[in-house]
LUMKOL-311243 format. One record per residue (C-alpha): residue number from 1; x, y, z. Coordinates in steps of 0.05 Angstrom, whole numbers, plus 5000, padded with zeros to 4 digits. Last residue first. Example, Ala and Ser with C-alpha at 12.3 -4.5 7.8 and 13.67 -1.06 7.14 Angstrom:
<rs>
{2; {5273; 4979; 5143}}
{1; {5246; 4910; 5156}}
</rs>
This chain:
<rs>
{417; {8859; 7459; 4311}}
{416; {8834; 7510; 4262}}
{415; {8851; 7583; 4255}}
{414; {8811; 7625; 4205}}
{413; {8809; 7684; 4254}}
{412; {8862; 7724; 4290}}
{411; {8827; 7789; 4273}}
{410; {8880; 7834; 4244}}
{409; {8934; 7784; 4226}}
{408; {8886; 7732; 4198}}
{407; {8838; 7782; 4166}}
{406; {8895; 7820; 4135}}
{405; {8925; 7754; 4111}}
{404; {8859; 7734; 4078}}
{403; {8853; 7803; 4047}}
{402; {8923; 7795; 4018}}
{401; {8904; 7729; 3986}}
{400; {8841; 7758; 3954}}
{399; {8874; 7820; 3927}}
{398; {8934; 7779; 3904}}
{397; {8887; 7736; 3862}}
{396; {8890; 7662; 3880}}
{395; {8819; 7636; 3892}}
{394; {8769; 7668; 3844}}
{393; {8815; 7704; 3796}}
{392; {8866; 7648; 3794}}
{391; {8815; 7592; 3781}}
{390; {8780; 7636; 3729}}
{389; {8846; 7645; 3692}}
{388; {8855; 7569; 3687}}
{387; {8784; 7558; 3662}}
{386; {8791; 7614; 3610}}
{385; {8857; 7585; 3586}}
{384; {8829; 7516; 3577}}
{383; {8770; 7545; 3538}}
{382; {8818; 7585; 3495}}
{381; {8859; 7523; 3479}}
{380; {8796; 7486; 3457}}
{379; {8776; 7545; 3412}}
{378; {8847; 7551; 3383}}
{377; {8848; 7478; 3362}}
{376; {8891; 7425; 3396}}
{375; {8939; 7385; 3352}}
{374; {9003; 7412; 3383}}
{373; {8975; 7397; 3452}}
{372; {8966; 7324; 3433}}
{371; {9040; 7322; 3412}}
{370; {9060; 7353; 3478}}
{369; {9016; 7304; 3517}}
{368; {9049; 7246; 3481}}
{367; {9119; 7271; 3497}}
{366; {9096; 7281; 3568}}
{365; {9075; 7208; 3575}}
{364; {9133; 7177; 3536}}
{363; {9161; 7142; 3597}}
{362; {9113; 7146; 3656}}
{361; {9136; 7200; 3703}}
{360; {9070; 7237; 3700}}
{359; {9029; 7283; 3655}}
{358; {8970; 7330; 3665}}
{357; {8929; 7379; 3622}}
{356; {8905; 7443; 3654}}
{355; {8843; 7483; 3675}}
{354; {8806; 7422; 3701}}
{353; {8834; 7429; 3772}}
{352; {8890; 7481; 3768}}
{351; {8908; 7491; 3842}}
{350; {8890; 7425; 3874}}
{349; {8915; 7388; 3812}}
{348; {8984; 7419; 3823}}
{347; {8981; 7403; 3897}}
{346; {8962; 7331; 3886}}
{345; {9016; 7312; 3836}}
{344; {9009; 7303; 3761}}
{343; {9064; 7345; 3729}}
{342; {9028; 7401; 3693}}
{341; {9017; 7419; 3620}}
{340; {8987; 7489; 3616}}
{339; {8951; 7520; 3556}}
{338; {8925; 7592; 3561}}
{337; {8986; 7624; 3592}}
{336; {8975; 7686; 3636}}
{335; {8939; 7670; 3701}}
{334; {8953; 7595; 3699}}
{333; {9027; 7610; 3686}}
{332; {9032; 7658; 3744}}
{331; {8999; 7608; 3790}}
{330; {9048; 7554; 3767}}
{329; {9108; 7599; 3777}}
{328; {9084; 7614; 3848}}
{327; {9081; 7541; 3869}}
{326; {9026; 7521; 3917}}
{325; {9060; 7468; 3960}}
{324; {9127; 7437; 3953}}
{323; {9161; 7381; 3916}}
{322; {9144; 7354; 3847}}
{321; {9151; 7415; 3803}}
{320; {9149; 7397; 3730}}
{319; {9107; 7452; 3698}}
{318; {9104; 7458; 3622}}
{317; {9074; 7522; 3594}}
{316; {9040; 7525; 3526}}
{315; {9041; 7564; 3461}}
{314; {9081; 7618; 3498}}
{313; {9064; 7691; 3481}}
{312; {9031; 7707; 3548}}
{311; {9087; 7676; 3589}}
{310; {9142; 7714; 3552}}
{309; {9100; 7778; 3559}}
{308; {9094; 7767; 3634}}
{307; {9169; 7756; 3638}}
{306; {9179; 7823; 3602}}
{305; {9133; 7859; 3651}}
{304; {9170; 7825; 3709}}
{303; {9241; 7843; 3688}}
{302; {9281; 7791; 3728}}
{301; {9287; 7743; 3669}}
{300; {9336; 7686; 3684}}
{299; {9377; 7647; 3634}}
{298; {9355; 7633; 3562}}
{297; {9365; 7558; 3557}}
{296; {9338; 7541; 3488}}
{295; {9318; 7471; 3465}}
{294; {9294; 7469; 3392}}
{293; {9366; 7463; 3368}}
{292; {9370; 7391; 3393}}
{291; {9443; 7367; 3396}}
{290; {9456; 7410; 3458}}
{289; {9401; 7370; 3493}}
{288; {9449; 7312; 3502}}
{287; {9401; 7285; 3556}}
{286; {9442; 7254; 3611}}
{285; {9509; 7289; 3597}}
{284; {9476; 7357; 3586}}
{283; {9433; 7347; 3648}}
{282; {9495; 7334; 3691}}
{281; {9529; 7394; 3659}}
{280; {9471; 7439; 3678}}
{279; {9466; 7410; 3748}}
{278; {9535; 7439; 3761}}
{277; {9504; 7509; 3763}}
{276; {9551; 7563; 3739}}
{275; {9495; 7591; 3695}}
{274; {9429; 7553; 3700}}
{273; {9387; 7608; 3730}}
{272; {9321; 7590; 3696}}
{271; {9277; 7609; 3637}}
{270; {9275; 7547; 3592}}
{269; {9246; 7558; 3522}}
{268; {9228; 7493; 3486}}
{267; {9219; 7508; 3413}}
{266; {9162; 7485; 3367}}
{265; {9168; 7433; 3312}}
{264; {9137; 7380; 3356}}
{263; {9158; 7308; 3344}}
{262; {9166; 7290; 3417}}
{261; {9226; 7250; 3442}}
{260; {9268; 7313; 3453}}
{259; {9210; 7341; 3493}}
{258; {9207; 7278; 3535}}
{257; {9281; 7281; 3550}}
{256; {9277; 7355; 3567}}
{255; {9217; 7347; 3613}}
{254; {9245; 7286; 3648}}
{253; {9313; 7318; 3661}}
{252; {9282; 7384; 3684}}
{251; {9238; 7347; 3735}}
{250; {9231; 7404; 3786}}
{249; {9262; 7357; 3836}}
{248; {9329; 7363; 3800}}
{247; {9339; 7438; 3814}}
{246; {9342; 7498; 3767}}
{245; {9287; 7540; 3799}}
{244; {9229; 7552; 3753}}
{243; {9201; 7575; 3686}}
{242; {9189; 7525; 3629}}
{241; {9158; 7547; 3564}}
{240; {9135; 7512; 3501}}
{239; {9148; 7553; 3439}}
{238; {9115; 7578; 3375}}
{237; {9062; 7627; 3401}}
{236; {9107; 7686; 3388}}
{235; {9174; 7669; 3355}}
{234; {9241; 7656; 3389}}
{233; {9308; 7671; 3356}}
{232; {9343; 7678; 3424}}
{231; {9365; 7750; 3414}}
{230; {9304; 7766; 3370}}
{229; {9255; 7749; 3426}}
{228; {9294; 7793; 3475}}
{227; {9303; 7851; 3426}}
{226; {9230; 7851; 3404}}
{225; {9206; 7853; 3476}}
{224; {9252; 7909; 3496}}
{223; {9235; 7948; 3434}}
{222; {9160; 7943; 3447}}
{221; {9124; 7914; 3387}}
{220; {9082; 7865; 3427}}
{219; {9064; 7921; 3475}}
{218; {9093; 7920; 3546}}
{217; {9045; 7931; 3604}}
{216; {9039; 7856; 3610}}
{215; {8969; 7828; 3616}}
{214; {8930; 7826; 3681}}
{213; {8919; 7757; 3710}}
{212; {8961; 7767; 3773}}
{211; {8982; 7714; 3823}}
{210; {8973; 7695; 3896}}
{209; {9003; 7646; 3945}}
{208; {8956; 7603; 3984}}
{207; {8925; 7613; 4053}}
{206; {8906; 7551; 4093}}
{205; {8903; 7552; 4169}}
{204; {8936; 7508; 4221}}
{203; {8940; 7494; 4295}}
{202; {8983; 7433; 4308}}
{201; {8959; 7379; 4355}}
{200; {9031; 7360; 4371}}
{199; {9017; 7286; 4368}}
{198; {8984; 7295; 4299}}
{197; {9050; 7313; 4267}}
{196; {9045; 7269; 4206}}
{195; {8970; 7277; 4198}}
{194; {8960; 7351; 4212}}
{193; {9023; 7373; 4176}}
{192; {9008; 7328; 4115}}
{191; {8936; 7354; 4111}}
{190; {8961; 7426; 4112}}
{189; {9013; 7410; 4059}}
{188; {8959; 7381; 4014}}
{187; {8912; 7439; 4027}}
{186; {8965; 7485; 4000}}
{185; {9001; 7548; 4024}}
{184; {9000; 7527; 4097}}
{183; {9000; 7580; 4153}}
{182; {9022; 7542; 4216}}
{181; {9000; 7575; 4281}}
{180; {9030; 7580; 4351}}
{179; {9091; 7545; 4323}}
{178; {9132; 7503; 4372}}
{177; {9118; 7432; 4350}}
{176; {9112; 7449; 4276}}
{175; {9180; 7483; 4278}}
{174; {9208; 7423; 4315}}
{173; {9184; 7373; 4264}}
{172; {9208; 7416; 4206}}
{171; {9277; 7420; 4237}}
{170; {9281; 7345; 4244}}
{169; {9263; 7337; 4171}}
{168; {9311; 7392; 4149}}
{167; {9368; 7360; 4189}}
{166; {9356; 7292; 4157}}
{165; {9358; 7325; 4089}}
{164; {9425; 7358; 4107}}
{163; {9454; 7290; 4128}}
{162; {9429; 7257; 4063}}
{161; {9459; 7311; 4018}}
{160; {9414; 7366; 3992}}
{159; {9400; 7380; 3918}}
{158; {9350; 7323; 3915}}
{157; {9298; 7361; 3955}}
{156; {9257; 7315; 3999}}
{155; {9276; 7349; 4065}}
{154; {9249; 7415; 4039}}
{153; {9179; 7385; 4035}}
{152; {9140; 7448; 4019}}
{151; {9132; 7515; 4055}}
{150; {9121; 7506; 4130}}
{149; {9096; 7578; 4137}}
{148; {9107; 7592; 4211}}
{147; {9072; 7638; 4261}}
{146; {9102; 7656; 4329}}
{145; {9060; 7701; 4373}}
{144; {9079; 7760; 4417}}
{143; {9068; 7775; 4490}}
{142; {9140; 7798; 4501}}
{141; {9155; 7735; 4541}}
{140; {9121; 7697; 4484}}
{139; {9174; 7722; 4434}}
{138; {9231; 7705; 4482}}
{137; {9202; 7635; 4493}}
{136; {9195; 7627; 4418}}
{135; {9268; 7643; 4408}}
{134; {9288; 7590; 4459}}
{133; {9245; 7537; 4425}}
{132; {9264; 7558; 4354}}
{131; {9336; 7537; 4355}}
{130; {9332; 7463; 4336}}
{129; {9276; 7480; 4287}}
{128; {9313; 7534; 4248}}
{127; {9299; 7518; 4175}}
{126; {9224; 7508; 4172}}
{125; {9201; 7557; 4119}}
{124; {9177; 7630; 4124}}
{123; {9176; 7654; 4196}}
{122; {9121; 7703; 4217}}
{121; {9138; 7739; 4282}}
{120; {9072; 7767; 4306}}
{119; {9061; 7832; 4344}}
{118; {9018; 7872; 4393}}
{117; {9062; 7901; 4449}}
{116; {9116; 7942; 4415}}
{115; {9160; 7977; 4466}}
{114; {9205; 8008; 4413}}
{113; {9270; 7979; 4440}}
{112; {9239; 7913; 4460}}
{111; {9206; 7902; 4392}}
{110; {9270; 7921; 4355}}
{109; {9310; 7874; 4398}}
{108; {9261; 7817; 4383}}
{107; {9262; 7833; 4309}}
{106; {9339; 7833; 4306}}
{105; {9340; 7766; 4342}}
{104; {9289; 7740; 4292}}
{103; {9332; 7764; 4234}}
{102; {9395; 7734; 4264}}
{101; {9362; 7666; 4272}}
{100; {9332; 7667; 4201}}
{99; {9399; 7687; 4170}}
{98; {9437; 7636; 4211}}
{97; {9394; 7580; 4183}}
{96; {9393; 7608; 4112}}
{95; {9469; 7610; 4108}}
{94; {9477; 7542; 4140}}
{93; {9454; 7507; 4076}}
{92; {9516; 7533; 4039}}
{91; {9549; 7601; 4049}}
{90; {9568; 7641; 4111}}
{89; {9548; 7698; 4157}}
{88; {9502; 7739; 4112}}
{87; {9489; 7808; 4141}}
{86; {9417; 7823; 4158}}
{85; {9383; 7884; 4128}}
{84; {9319; 7915; 4152}}
{83; {9254; 7933; 4116}}
{82; {9198; 7975; 4146}}
{81; {9139; 7964; 4100}}
{80; {9100; 8020; 4066}}
{79; {9111; 7988; 3998}}
{78; {9186; 7993; 4011}}
{77; {9220; 8032; 4067}}
{76; {9293; 8027; 4085}}
{75; {9339; 8003; 4141}}
{74; {9411; 7980; 4145}}
{73; {9450; 8042; 4123}}
{72; {9512; 8051; 4166}}
{71; {9525; 7976; 4169}}
{70; {9527; 7972; 4093}}
{69; {9516; 7901; 4067}}
{68; {9524; 7892; 3992}}
{67; {9596; 7866; 3986}}
{66; {9592; 7827; 4052}}
{65; {9529; 7790; 4030}}
{64; {9458; 7816; 4040}}
{63; {9397; 7782; 4072}}
{62; {9331; 7820; 4077}}
{61; {9282; 7822; 4135}}
{60; {9212; 7851; 4129}}
{59; {9172; 7892; 4180}}
{58; {9098; 7900; 4164}}
{57; {9052; 7948; 4200}}
{56; {8978; 7930; 4203}}
{55; {8926; 7981; 4224}}
{54; {8929; 8012; 4155}}
{53; {8893; 7953; 4125}}
{52; {8899; 7961; 4049}}
{51; {8952; 7910; 4033}}
{50; {8965; 7900; 3959}}
{49; {9038; 7922; 3956}}
{48; {9059; 7893; 4022}}
{47; {9030; 7825; 4005}}
{46; {9057; 7831; 3934}}
{45; {9130; 7839; 3955}}
{44; {9122; 7787; 4010}}
{43; {9095; 7735; 3962}}
{42; {9145; 7752; 3907}}
{41; {9203; 7742; 3957}}
{40; {9173; 7678; 3983}}
{39; {9168; 7650; 3913}}
{38; {9234; 7672; 3882}}
{37; {9265; 7726; 3840}}
{36; {9293; 7797; 3850}}
{35; {9238; 7819; 3896}}
{34; {9236; 7889; 3925}}
{33; {9241; 7860; 3977}}
{32; {9284; 7811; 4016}}
{31; {9313; 7741; 4015}}
{30; {9250; 7714; 4048}}
{29; {9258; 7682; 4117}}
{28; {9230; 7730; 4169}}
{27; {9167; 7772; 4166}}
{26; {9155; 7814; 4228}}
{25; {9082; 7833; 4233}}
{24; {9063; 7892; 4278}}
{23; {8990; 7904; 4295}}
{22; {8983; 7979; 4304}}
{21; {8969; 8022; 4365}}
{20; {9042; 8018; 4385}}
{19; {9063; 8061; 4325}}
{18; {9135; 8038; 4315}}
{17; {9138; 8044; 4239}}
{16; {9108; 8114; 4241}}
{15; {9170; 8153; 4220}}
{14; {9160; 8131; 4148}}
{13; {9224; 8137; 4108}}
{12; {9217; 8181; 4047}}
{11; {9289; 8179; 4023}}
{10; {9294; 8107; 4045}}
{9; {9265; 8075; 3983}}
{8; {9309; 8113; 3934}}
{7; {9373; 8112; 3976}}
{6; {9361; 8039; 3994}}
{5; {9349; 8020; 3921}}
{4; {9413; 8056; 3902}}
{3; {9449; 8019; 3958}}
{2; {9423; 7953; 3930}}
{1; {9448; 7970; 3860}}
</rs>
């Protein structure tokens, strides 16, 4: 599949990727574009799609395993961006560390080879702190800048062992220390960086992720739509929806337990990559959700128009993310689903404000909110949906987010100390 993408994207390769009159932005840390799934991947995909500033040239890394990597065909073009493949070295937490290091080394060599003078290396997430000092010196030697998106609190994620979490925390500290600029995707993360790492006097700016509010291109009676809903016996406007990474800190256990406790007659549709994930069996043992036929794990949905339709036709969306900054799945829900029930943390309230209902860890809280949601009238739900959509259109549209990045990369503004 990846080779077919390369053939398609690379057939019209732009020979102008090395134009020294342009500002060159090397984006490191996303799994690659076109996106399969994931926040950073969607961000980079949309950033390159919506950009209008022809004076900016994006270069984007992609990680491939041994089966996908082809050393004779490592570059392709997508959305006008120059994309380059990096071969995965190993699995586990170290995979992402070596990927980021190798992608930066590739970028530095590319910059040297093509005599690029005006550039930024933009690293997504804080995985390579112990190694970033020497890499930054090489970047500065070539008159470039190092920007970092600190993402969320990776060191809080329950999926990591204690030693790995300690590494992520140390790595975050060193990335903050060495970055020329930290681009934070939520005000909460920006405040955390400024307060916890005050001694480094970090330079920061805030630019969130984006989302779309346009409806799916697929009609309600489209065969693909009908087949998917029929396969899982799901009816329009008769299900609560969860979309997100299948990890403990996204509160799957709490959401499932509370849904089971509620007396709603609607389904709970969970779109996530649960297959072959040991967390699935842990959840099964803790919640016994298999005994409740309302709960439906449906796997992942990579088809974006279909996923849009699934969001549109949900009665309500339930969001349990408790770690991170501005979450892409939340933005997408606010743009497409009228009624949204969000875990009550600062960065979720920052995004949705009064365009959502909120719940917390208190026992019975979400169950109560679900039952209240069931009793809401269509007019009240429409008002909630209008408020949510307005938030996205004003502050989180891809057009707006891309323009902020173009201003940042093109003019070096919006930087605070």
